C-alpha positions in Angstrom: 3.4 -19.0 16.7 1.6 -15.7 17.4 4.3 -13.1 18.1 4.1 -11.9 21.8 5.7 -8.6 20.9 4.3 -7.9 17.4 4.1 -4.1 17.7 7.0 -1.6 17.7 6.9 1.7 19.7 5.4 3.7 16.9 2.5 1.3 16.5 1.9 1.2 20.3 1.9 5.0 20.4 -0.6 5.2 17.5 -2.9 2.7 19.3 -2.7 4.9 22.4 -3.5 8.1 20.5 -6.4 6.3 18.8 -7.9 5.2 22.1 -6.7 1.6 22.2 -5.3 -1.2 20.1 -6.7 -4.6 19.2 -7.9 -7.0 22.0 -5.7 -9.6 20.3 -3.9 -10.0 17.0 -3.1 -12.7 14.4 0.5 -11.6 13.6 2.6 -14.8 13.3 6.3 -15.4 12.9 5.6 -17.7 9.9 3.1 -18.2 7.1 0.3 -20.7 7.8 -0.5 -23.1 5.0 -3.5 -21.1 3.8 -1.4 -18.0 3.3 1.3 -19.9 1.5 -1.3 -21.5 -0.8 -2.9 -18.1 -1.4 0.3 -16.4 -2.5 0.9 -19.1 -5.0 -2.4 -18.5 -6.7 -1.8 -14.8 -7.4 -1.0 -13.3 -10.8 0.0 -10.0 -9.1 1.0 -8.5 -5.7 2.4 -5.3 -4.3 6.0 -5.3 -3.2 7.6 -2.6 -1.1 11.2 -1.8 -0.1 13.4 1.2 0.8 15.0 3.0 -2.2 18.7 3.9 -2.2 17.9 7.1 -0.2 16.1 5.1 2.5 12.6 6.2 1.4 9.7 3.7 1.3 8.5 2.8 -2.2 6.0 0.3 -3.6 5.5 -1.4 -6.9 3.2 -3.9 -8.7 4.7 -7.2 -9.5 3.0 -9.7 -12.0 3.4 -13.1 -13.4 1.7 -16.4 -14.1 0.1 -17.9 -10.9 3.0 -19.6 -9.1 5.5 -16.9 -9.8 5.3 -16.3 -6.0 6.1 -19.6 -4.2 6.2 -20.4 -0.5 8.3 -23.6 -0.3 8.2 -23.5 3.5 6.5 -21.4 6.2 9.4 -18.9 6.5 10.4 -18.5 2.8 8.9 -16.7 -0.2 10.5 -16.9 -3.7 9.5 -14.5 -6.4 10.3 -15.2 -10.0 9.9 -11.8 -11.7 12.1 -9.5 -13.7 11.7 -5.9 -12.4 12.2 -3.3 -15.0 15.6 -1.5 -14.6 13.6 1.7 -14.0 11.3 0.2 -11.3 12.0 2.2 -8.2 11.8 -0.9 -5.9 14.5 -2.9 -7.7 17.5 -1.2 -6.1 16.0 -1.7 -2.6 15.9 -5.5 -2.8 19.5 -6.3 -1.9 20.4 -9.1 0.5 19.4 -8.3 4.2 17.2 -5.3 3.1 13.7 -5.2 4.5 10.7 -5.8 2.4 6.9 -5.7 2.6 4.6 -7.9 0.5 0.8 -7.5 0.0 -0.9 -10.4 -1.6 -4.3 -9.2 -2.8 -7.1 -10.8 -4.9 -9.3 -8.0 -5.9 -11.9 -10.5 -7.3 -12.5 -12.1 -3.9 -11.3 -9.2 -1.7 -8.9 -11.5 0.1 -5.5 -10.1 1.2 -2.5 -11.3 3.2 0.7 -9.5 4.2 4.2 -10.7 4.8 7.1 -8.6 6.0 10.7 -9.6 6.5 14.1 -9.5 4.9 15.7 -10.3 1.5 17.8 -13.4 1.7 19.2 -13.4 -1.9 18.5 -11.7 -5.2 19.3 -12.1 -8.8 18.0 -10.2 -11.9 15.0 -12.6 -12.2 14.5 -14.1 -8.7 14.1 -12.9 -5.1 14.2 -15.1 -2.0 12.6 -13.5 1.0 12.6 -14.5 4.7 9.3 -13.9 6.5 9.4 -12.3 9.9 5.7 -11.4 10.2 2.7 -12.8 8.5 -1.0 -11.8 8.9 -4.3 -11.5 7.1 -6.5 -8.5 6.7 -10.3 -8.2 6.4 -12.0 -7.4 3.0 -13.2 -3.9 3.9 -12.9 -1.1 1.4 -11.7 -3.3 -1.5 -13.6 -2.7 -4.8 -14.1 -6.0 -6.7 -12.2 -6.2 -10.0 -11.5 -9.2 -12.3 -8.0 -9.2 -13.9 -7.3 -10.2 -17.5 -4.1 -10.2 -19.6 -3.4 -7.0 -21.6 -0.9 -6.6 -24.4 0.9 -3.3 -23.9 4.0 -1.5 -24.9 5.4 0.1 -21.7 6.5 3.7 -21.8 9.6 5.2 -20.3 10.1 6.4 -16.8 8.8 9.9 -16.2 10.4 11.5 -13.2 8.2 13.8 -11.1 9.2 16.6 -8.8 5.6 17.2 -7.7 2.1 16.6 -8.8 1.6 17.3 -12.5 -1.8 17.5 -14.2 -1.9 13.8 -15.0 -1.0 12.8 -11.5 -3.7 15.0 -10.0 -6.3 13.6 -12.4 -5.3 10.0 -11.5 -5.3 10.6 -7.7 -8.6 12.4 -7.7 -10.3 9.6 -9.6 -8.8 6.8 -7.6 -10.8 4.4 -5.4 -7.7 2.4 -4.4 -4.1 3.0 -3.7 -1.2 1.2 -1.8 1.0 2.8 0.8 4.6 1.7 1.8 5.9 2.8 5.2 8.8 1.8 7.4 10.1 1.7 10.9 13.6 0.7 11.8 14.6 -1.0 15.1 13.0 -3.7 17.1 9.8 -5.1 15.5 10.3 -2.7 12.7 10.8 -3.1 8.9 8.9 -2.3 5.7 5.2 -2.7 5.3 2.8 -2.1 2.5 -1.0 -1.9 2.8 -4.1 -1.3 0.8 -6.3 1.8 1.1 -9.7 2.1 -0.5 -12.9 4.3 -0.6 -15.3 5.9 -3.0 -13.7 7.5 -6.0 -12.6 10.9 -4.9 -11.8 9.8 -1.3 -8.3 11.3 -1.7 -8.1 15.1 -1.8 -5.4 17.4 -3.0 -4.3 20.6 -1.3 -1.4 22.2 -3.2 1.2 19.5 -3.2 -0.3 17.5 -0.4 -2.7 14.5 -0.5 -5.3 14.5 2.2 -6.5 11.0 3.1 -9.2 9.9 5.5 -8.4 7.1 7.9 -11.2 4.5 8.1 -11.7 2.0 10.9 -9.7 -1.2 10.5 -8.0 -3.9 12.6 -6.6 -1.3 15.1 -3.1 -2.6 14.5 -2.2 0.8 13.1 0.8 -0.6 11.2 0.8 2.3 8.7 0.1 5.1 11.1 2.4 3.6 13.6 5.2 3.5 11.0 4.5 7.1 10.1 5.0 8.1 13.8 8.3 6.2 13.8 9.5 7.4 10.4 7.3 10.1 8.7 7.9 9.1 5.1 5.7 7.2 2.8 5.6 5.8 -0.7 2.2 5.6 -2.5 1.3 3.5 -5.5 -1.7 4.4 -7.7 -2.6 1.8 -10.3 -4.7 2.7 -13.3 -6.7 -0.5 -13.6 -7.6 0.2 -17.3 -4.4 1.5 -18.8 -1.8 -0.2 -16.6 -0.2 3.1 -15.7 1.7 3.1 -12.4 2.1 6.3 -10.4 4.6 6.2 -7.6 4.6 9.2 -5.2 6.9 9.8 -2.2 6.8 12.4 0.5 6.7 13.4 4.1 3.6 12.3 6.1 1.7 13.7 9.0 -1.2 12.1 10.9 -3.7 14.7 12.1 -4.9 12.9 15.2 -7.1 15.8 16.4 -8.2 17.1 13.0 -11.9 17.5 13.9 -12.4 20.3 11.5 -11.1 18.2 8.6 -12.5 14.9 9.5 -15.9 15.8 10.9 -18.8 14.9 8.6 -16.7 12.6 6.4 -18.7 9.5 6.7 -16.7 6.6 8.2 -13.5 8.6 8.8 -11.9 8.7 12.2 -9.0 11.0 11.4 -7.0 12.2 8.3 -3.4 12.1 7.3 -1.4 14.1 4.8 1.3 13.2 2.4 3.3 16.2 1.1 4.6 15.0 -2.2 8.2 15.9 -3.0 8.9 13.5 -5.8 7.8 10.4 -7.7 7.7 8.5 -11.0 5.2 7.6 -13.6 5.4 4.4 -15.7 2.8 4.3 -18.4 1.4 0.9 -19.5 3.8 -0.8 -17.1 1.3 -3.5 -15.9 0.6 -6.3 -18.4 -2.8 -6.7 -16.8 -6.1 -4.8 -16.8 -9.0 -5.2 -14.4 -12.7 -5.2 -15.1 -14.6 -3.2 -12.5 -17.3 -5.5 -10.8 -18.7 -3.6 -7.8 -17.9 -1.2 -5.1 -17.2 -2.5 -1.6 -20.4 -2.1 0.5 -18.2 -0.7 3.2 -16.7 1.9 0.8 -20.2 2.8 -0.3 -21.0 4.0 3.2 -18.0 6.4 3.3 -17.6 10.0 2.2 -15.9 11.8 -0.7 -13.8 14.9 -0.9 -14.3 17.5 -3.6 -11.9 17.5 -6.6 -10.4 20.8 -5.3 -10.1 22.5 -2.0 -11.9 25.8 -1.5 -10.2 28.7 0.4 -7.5 26.3 1.5 -10.0 24.1 3.4 -11.7 20.9 2.5 -15.5 20.6 2.3 -17.6 17.6 1.5 -19.4 16.9 -1.7 -23.2 16.7 -1.3 
């Protein structure tokens, strides 16, 4: 059924600050058949959890289509071996919250499932779904996946943004964000963010991110009001490098000076990075770029660097 009380207090407060939430919503307490079938077709997905310190973190999981199964409307099973150095692995203990984003970049289709871990082994995870809902295809750049033979590198621990991280972030047209809220209707969530290459700016150790119009659920921003920590995942779609960043987050609801003139943006939010990881060649897939989202094409782009401590738009 559609959940009558789908939103927690942080999401409701975010909706209030933004001038109103959705007129209705499609958040269910189970997966409809089309969502179950969709998950089972995917060769990749984004999985989020809380790390041992209670901080949100996201990772890319991969496998042959069918590695994610939905044997019934309330259950997902994932047959995958997470690398011992994958920062999500330790957070998938029984009863722990999870967030799963099923995304097909080739068709721009995406569905989300949030819930709890029922059981886990080194090669299998069984998940109980508490919330299931779809998302529109906005801001998704089309890409076609193909298998890539790679030798993964070791884990590189980051205490901030190094030169390679800055280069990857400033070039990105896509990233994924894991957030959390504990308490009634809370849990872990992971969502997609996209825009023109360069839509994420860097000021010192902070990422500055425009917030574009969406479904007005405000799952991510509502979680940040409830628990102002986030874990970002940047995927290099050519090399398979995965960049995981964590930090404290702040939504600038009244940041007219920052957001004005940024085409399509309604507000901005900042992630002050205090740590992260890089895993080179970690994804056994690569993606061929097909085309930019027409919605992304109508948005703005920050400059590669800030000037005088303030952001200004590229011409």
